[in-house]
C-alpha positions as CSV (number, residue, x, y, z in Angstrom):
1,M,-28.7,10.1,-68.6
2,L,-32.0,8.2,-71.1
3,Q,-32.4,7.0,-67.4
4,R,-32.4,10.0,-65.8
5,L,-34.2,11.8,-68.3
6,G,-36.7,9.2,-68.5
7,W,-37.3,9.6,-64.5
8,L,-37.4,13.5,-65.1
9,C,-40.0,13.6,-67.0
10,L,-42.4,11.2,-65.6
11,K,-42.0,13.2,-62.6
12,S,-42.7,15.8,-64.1
13,H,-46.0,13.6,-66.1
14,I,-47.3,13.0,-62.4
15,N,-47.1,16.4,-61.2
16,N,-49.0,17.9,-64.2
17,M,-52.4,15.4,-63.8
18,F,-51.6,15.8,-59.4
19,N,-52.1,19.2,-60.6
20,L,-55.4,18.6,-62.5
21,L,-56.4,16.7,-59.3
22,P,-59.4,19.1,-57.8
23,N,-58.8,20.8,-53.8
24,Q,-60.2,18.5,-52.5
25,Q,-58.8,15.3,-53.6
26,K,-55.2,17.2,-53.6
27,K,-56.2,16.9,-49.4
28,A,-57.5,13.5,-49.0
29,I,-53.8,12.8,-50.6
30,Y,-52.2,15.1,-48.9
31,K,-53.8,13.6,-46.1
32,E,-53.3,9.7,-46.9
33,Y,-49.8,11.1,-47.0
34,N,-48.9,12.1,-43.1
35,S,-50.7,9.7,-42.1
36,R,-48.9,6.9,-43.4
37,R,-45.6,8.9,-42.8
38,I,-47.2,8.1,-38.8
39,V,-47.6,4.9,-39.0
40,I,-44.7,4.1,-41.1
41,T,-43.0,6.4,-38.0
42,I,-44.1,4.4,-35.1
43,N,-44.1,1.4,-37.1
44,F,-39.5,2.3,-36.8
45,L,-40.2,3.6,-33.4
46,N,-41.5,0.4,-32.0
47,L,-39.2,-2.1,-34.0
48,T,-35.9,0.0,-31.8
49,G,-37.9,-0.4,-28.7
50,L,-38.3,-4.2,-29.9
51,I,-35.1,-5.2,-30.1
52,A,-34.2,-3.0,-27.6
53,L,-35.4,-5.1,-25.2
54,I,-34.6,-8.0,-26.9
55,L,-31.0,-6.8,-26.4
56,L,-32.2,-5.2,-22.5
57,I,-33.2,-9.4,-21.7
58,P,-29.6,-11.0,-20.9
59,L,-28.4,-7.7,-19.1
60,F,-31.8,-7.8,-16.8
61,F,-31.1,-11.6,-16.3
62,L,-27.0,-10.8,-15.6
63,I,-28.0,-8.2,-12.9
64,N,-30.7,-10.6,-10.7
65,L,-28.3,-13.5,-10.7
66,K,-25.8,-10.8,-9.6
67,H,-28.1,-9.6,-7.4
68,R,-29.1,-12.8,-6.1
69,A,-24.8,-14.1,-6.0
70,S,-24.7,-11.1,-3.2
71,Q,-27.7,-12.3,-1.4
72,E,-26.6,-15.5,-0.8
73,E,-23.0,-14.3,0.1
74,I,-24.2,-11.5,2.9
75,K,-26.2,-14.5,4.4
76,N,-23.8,-16.8,4.4
77,L,-21.3,-14.2,6.8
78,Q,-24.0,-14.1,8.8
79,I,-23.8,-17.9,9.2
80,E,-20.3,-17.5,9.3
81,T,-20.3,-14.3,11.7
82,P,-23.4,-14.0,13.9
83,E,-22.2,-10.4,15.4
84,L,-23.4,-9.0,12.1
85,K,-26.5,-9.6,13.0
86,D,-26.4,-8.1,16.3
87,V,-25.3,-4.0,14.7
88,Q,-26.1,-2.8,18.1
89,N,-23.8,-5.0,19.7
90,L,-21.5,-4.7,16.9
91,E,-21.7,-1.2,17.3
92,L,-21.6,-0.6,20.6
93,A,-18.1,-3.0,21.1
94,A,-16.8,-0.5,18.0
95,S,-16.9,2.8,20.2
96,K,-15.3,1.0,23.1
97,T,-12.5,0.7,21.2
98,A,-12.3,3.3,19.7
99,A,-12.5,4.8,23.1
100,Q,-9.0,2.6,23.8
101,I,-7.2,3.7,21.2
102,K,-7.6,7.5,21.9
103,L,-7.0,6.9,25.5
104,L,-3.2,4.8,24.5
105,N,-2.6,8.3,21.8
106,K,-3.0,10.3,24.4
107,F,-0.4,8.4,26.8
108,P,2.7,7.5,24.4
109,V,4.3,4.9,25.5
110,L,8.2,4.1,25.8
111,P,7.9,0.1,24.0
112,P,9.2,-2.3,26.3
113,L,11.6,-3.1,24.0
114,S,13.0,-0.2,24.0
115,I,13.5,0.7,27.4
116,W,14.9,-3.3,27.3
117,E,18.3,-1.8,25.0
118,K,18.6,0.2,27.1
119,I,19.3,-1.2,30.4
120,I,21.1,-3.0,28.1
121,K,23.7,-0.7,27.1
122,N,24.5,0.3,30.5
123,K,25.0,-3.6,31.9
124,S,28.7,-4.4,33.0
125,A,29.8,-7.7,32.5
126,G,29.3,-8.6,35.7
127,I,25.9,-8.0,35.7
128,K,23.2,-10.9,35.3
129,I,19.6,-10.2,34.9
130,K,16.8,-12.7,36.0
131,S,14.0,-11.2,34.7
132,F,12.6,-7.5,33.5
133,Y,8.8,-6.5,35.0
134,Y,7.2,-3.1,34.3
135,S,3.6,-1.6,34.1
136,N,1.9,1.1,32.7
137,E,0.5,3.7,35.2
138,N,-1.0,7.0,33.3
139,A,1.8,8.3,30.9
140,D,4.8,6.5,32.9
141,T,6.6,3.2,33.1
142,N,7.5,1.4,36.6
143,V,10.2,-1.1,35.9
144,S,11.8,-3.4,38.4
145,I,15.0,-5.7,37.1
146,K,15.9,-8.5,39.1
147,G,19.7,-10.6,38.8
148,T,22.7,-11.2,40.4
149,A,25.2,-8.9,40.3
150,L,29.5,-10.6,40.4
151,S,31.1,-7.8,42.6
152,R,29.5,-4.5,45.7
153,E,31.4,-1.9,42.4
154,A,29.4,-3.7,39.0
155,L,25.8,-3.3,40.8
156,T,26.7,0.4,42.0
157,N,28.5,1.5,38.6
158,F,25.2,-0.4,37.3
159,G,22.5,1.9,39.0
160,R,24.2,4.8,38.9
161,S,24.7,4.2,34.7
162,L,20.9,3.7,34.8
163,E,20.1,6.8,37.5
164,S,22.3,8.5,34.3
165,E,19.9,8.2,31.7
166,A,17.5,11.0,31.1
167,Q,14.4,8.9,31.0
168,F,15.1,6.5,34.4
169,K,13.2,9.0,37.1
170,N,13.6,7.1,40.4
171,V,16.5,4.6,40.5
172,N,16.5,2.5,43.7
173,L,18.5,0.5,44.9
174,P,18.2,-1.2,48.4
175,V,21.4,-1.1,50.2
176,S,20.2,-5.1,51.6
177,S,21.4,-5.5,47.8
178,L,25.1,-4.2,48.9
179,A,24.7,-6.6,52.4
180,R,27.3,-9.1,50.7
181,G,30.9,-8.6,48.7
182,K,30.3,-11.0,46.1
183,D,27.3,-12.9,43.4
184,L,24.8,-10.9,45.4
185,D,20.8,-11.1,44.0
186,F,19.2,-7.4,43.7
187,Q,16.1,-5.9,42.8
188,I,16.5,-2.5,41.5
189,S,13.9,-0.1,39.9
190,F,12.9,2.6,38.6
191,L,10.2,4.9,36.5
192,V,9.8,6.1,33.3
193,V,8.9,9.5,32.1
194,Q,7.7,9.7,28.7
195,N,9.4,12.5,27.1
196,K,7.7,14.3,23.3
197,E,11.3,14.5,22.3
198,Y,11.2,10.2,22.3
């Protein structure tokens, strides 16, 4: 309490002394005070900037290191895959591939496995299939089956069951395949029509 009282007395004493000074000296003191405040503020800002710069130096080195590493990786990729250098050819190849994919999507093709499953489903025990050939033309698939049949009846039944499939059209069983009574070599060809519901 006494200390505070002493401080207040000193402050009032300084103020009284300051009031006794002429106006010119008061202005000079205010000028000096303001210039010191400006110098302290500038020094504080400089110190803050210096600290920020010191803290940012490791970050700068880290970014520089990562940039160099990424450039090295790009160089290694270009060495491993020289096609990347020739961007124009790469773009041309990509556009050709995209065009081929578009063309394939235009004609939905029934997978060979699906065709094969339908053939096996219609095959009886008297039919032995030796080869299966298919080729895609436009939206349809040409299929050819070669094999042997134990009897003429087994072969004709197999031909009829293939005709009963909704997607199998133009089932062709040559008459020459039915010439013998048993152990008949045959070749059946037909068209697989692509319907939207499949």
